[in-house]
VMD Tcl script that draws the C-alpha trace (Angstrom):
set ca {
  {-85.49 61.49 -3.17}
  {-84.15 58.29 -2.91}
  {-83.06 56.88 0.61}
  {-79.44 57.30 -0.33}
  {-79.53 60.81 -1.68}
  {-81.55 61.59 1.60}
  {-79.02 60.30 3.84}
  {-76.11 61.39 1.72}
  {-77.42 65.12 1.92}
  {-77.72 64.95 5.57}
  {-74.21 63.70 5.80}
  {-72.87 66.09 3.67}
  {-74.86 69.04 5.08}
  {-74.14 67.90 8.77}
  {-70.48 67.10 8.12}
  {-70.80 63.73 9.45}
  {-68.35 61.18 9.21}
  {-70.64 58.34 8.27}
  {-73.68 57.35 7.01}
  {-74.89 55.67 10.19}
  {-74.48 58.92 11.95}
  {-76.72 60.67 9.12}
  {-79.39 58.22 9.81}
  {-79.17 58.41 13.42}
  {-79.71 62.33 12.98}
  {-82.44 61.64 10.67}
  {-84.39 59.20 13.04}
  {-83.74 61.10 16.03}
  {-85.28 64.25 14.35}
  {-87.95 62.50 12.67}
  {-89.17 60.35 15.33}
  {-89.23 63.43 17.71}
  {-91.21 65.28 15.02}
  {-93.55 62.30 14.86}
  {-94.45 62.09 18.45}
  {-95.14 65.73 18.20}
  {-97.45 65.92 15.59}
  {-100.81 64.49 15.31}
  {-100.91 60.72 13.68}
  {-102.61 61.93 10.59}
  {-100.25 64.80 10.37}
  {-96.69 62.62 11.00}
  {-98.54 60.10 8.17}
  {-98.94 62.94 5.60}
  {-95.51 64.25 6.01}
  {-94.15 60.57 5.87}
  {-95.91 60.06 2.26}
  {-93.49 61.48 0.05}
  {-90.09 60.41 2.06}
  {-88.37 57.39 1.15}
  {-89.70 54.28 2.49}
  {-86.63 53.76 4.99}
  {-86.85 57.34 6.00}
  {-90.71 57.51 6.41}
  {-90.88 54.67 9.01}
  {-89.40 57.08 11.55}
  {-92.53 59.22 11.44}
  {-94.90 56.24 11.06}
  {-93.35 54.55 14.36}
  {-93.37 57.36 16.51}
  {-96.03 57.58 18.88}
  {-97.85 60.75 17.82}
  {-99.77 63.41 19.67}
  {-97.71 64.14 22.31}
  {-97.67 68.04 23.56}
  {-94.22 69.31 24.49}
  {-92.26 72.63 23.77}
  {-89.07 73.07 21.19}
  {-86.81 72.92 24.22}
  {-88.15 69.41 25.04}
  {-88.05 68.81 21.55}
  {-84.47 69.49 21.02}
  {-83.88 67.39 24.20}
  {-85.04 64.25 22.97}
  {-83.36 64.93 19.70}
  {-80.09 65.50 21.57}
  {-80.48 62.16 23.47}
  {-81.44 60.07 20.54}
  {-78.59 61.48 18.17}
  {-76.07 61.35 21.14}
  {-75.21 65.19 20.59}
  {-75.34 68.28 22.96}
  {-78.49 70.54 22.61}
  {-76.95 73.20 20.35}
  {-76.09 70.55 17.60}
  {-79.61 68.72 18.26}
  {-81.41 71.91 17.20}
  {-78.93 72.39 14.30}
  {-79.59 68.80 13.23}
  {-83.14 69.34 13.74}
  {-82.91 72.36 11.24}
  {-81.12 70.48 8.52}
  {-83.37 67.30 8.29}
  {-86.38 69.72 8.35}
  {-84.72 71.31 5.16}
  {-83.91 68.22 3.49}
  {-87.47 66.98 4.21}
  {-88.61 69.87 2.73}
  {-86.77 69.26 -0.47}
  {-89.12 65.86 -0.46}
  {-92.55 67.27 0.11}
  {-95.18 69.32 -1.33}
  {-95.02 73.02 0.21}
  {-98.65 72.83 1.54}
  {-97.49 69.75 3.59}
  {-94.93 71.44 5.62}
  {-97.60 74.51 6.11}
  {-99.53 71.90 7.64}
  {-96.97 70.96 10.02}
  {-96.17 74.12 10.80}
  {-99.88 75.09 11.44}
  {-99.79 72.18 14.27}
  {-96.77 73.43 15.93}
  {-96.48 76.33 18.52}
  {-94.61 79.57 17.63}
  {-91.57 78.43 19.77}
  {-90.94 76.16 17.23}
  {-89.93 78.71 14.57}
  {-86.15 77.86 15.14}
  {-87.17 74.39 13.54}
  {-87.82 75.91 10.23}
  {-84.86 78.80 9.91}
  {-83.06 76.43 7.27}
  {-86.59 76.01 5.20}
  {-86.03 78.16 1.89}
  {-89.61 79.58 1.92}
  {-90.48 82.49 3.86}
  {-93.82 81.95 4.45}
  {-92.96 79.54 7.89}
  {-93.82 81.60 10.73}
}
mol new
graphics top color blue
foreach p $ca { graphics top sphere $p radius 0.5 }
foreach p [lrange $ca 0 end-1] q [lrange $ca 1 end] { graphics top cylinder $p $q radius 0.2 }
display resetview
């Protein structure tokens, strides 16, 4: 998937009025996810993503430990939206990421996250997560 297709997919699925909002949502989610994952896993997840998108995972200060509530709060702050919207933004962006990466890569991501992150993967097609 190319950058424009990725951003367009996020924009369409979140019903955002501009590409800038879609990029901000994507950055918010992937930066926060990159902070929560170990550096090697963030890099593995970033690998198949478009170059302009993968940097959000690469540039994050990886290896931080925080629960799903904190994850959503960080996304909300970065995306400049309410927590309920941030949770949905995160689900959509992760689902778009799922379209770009091998299935085993999301298996590795979910293995690093505690069970309270299950909501993050609710839109992902494969029922094998959590």
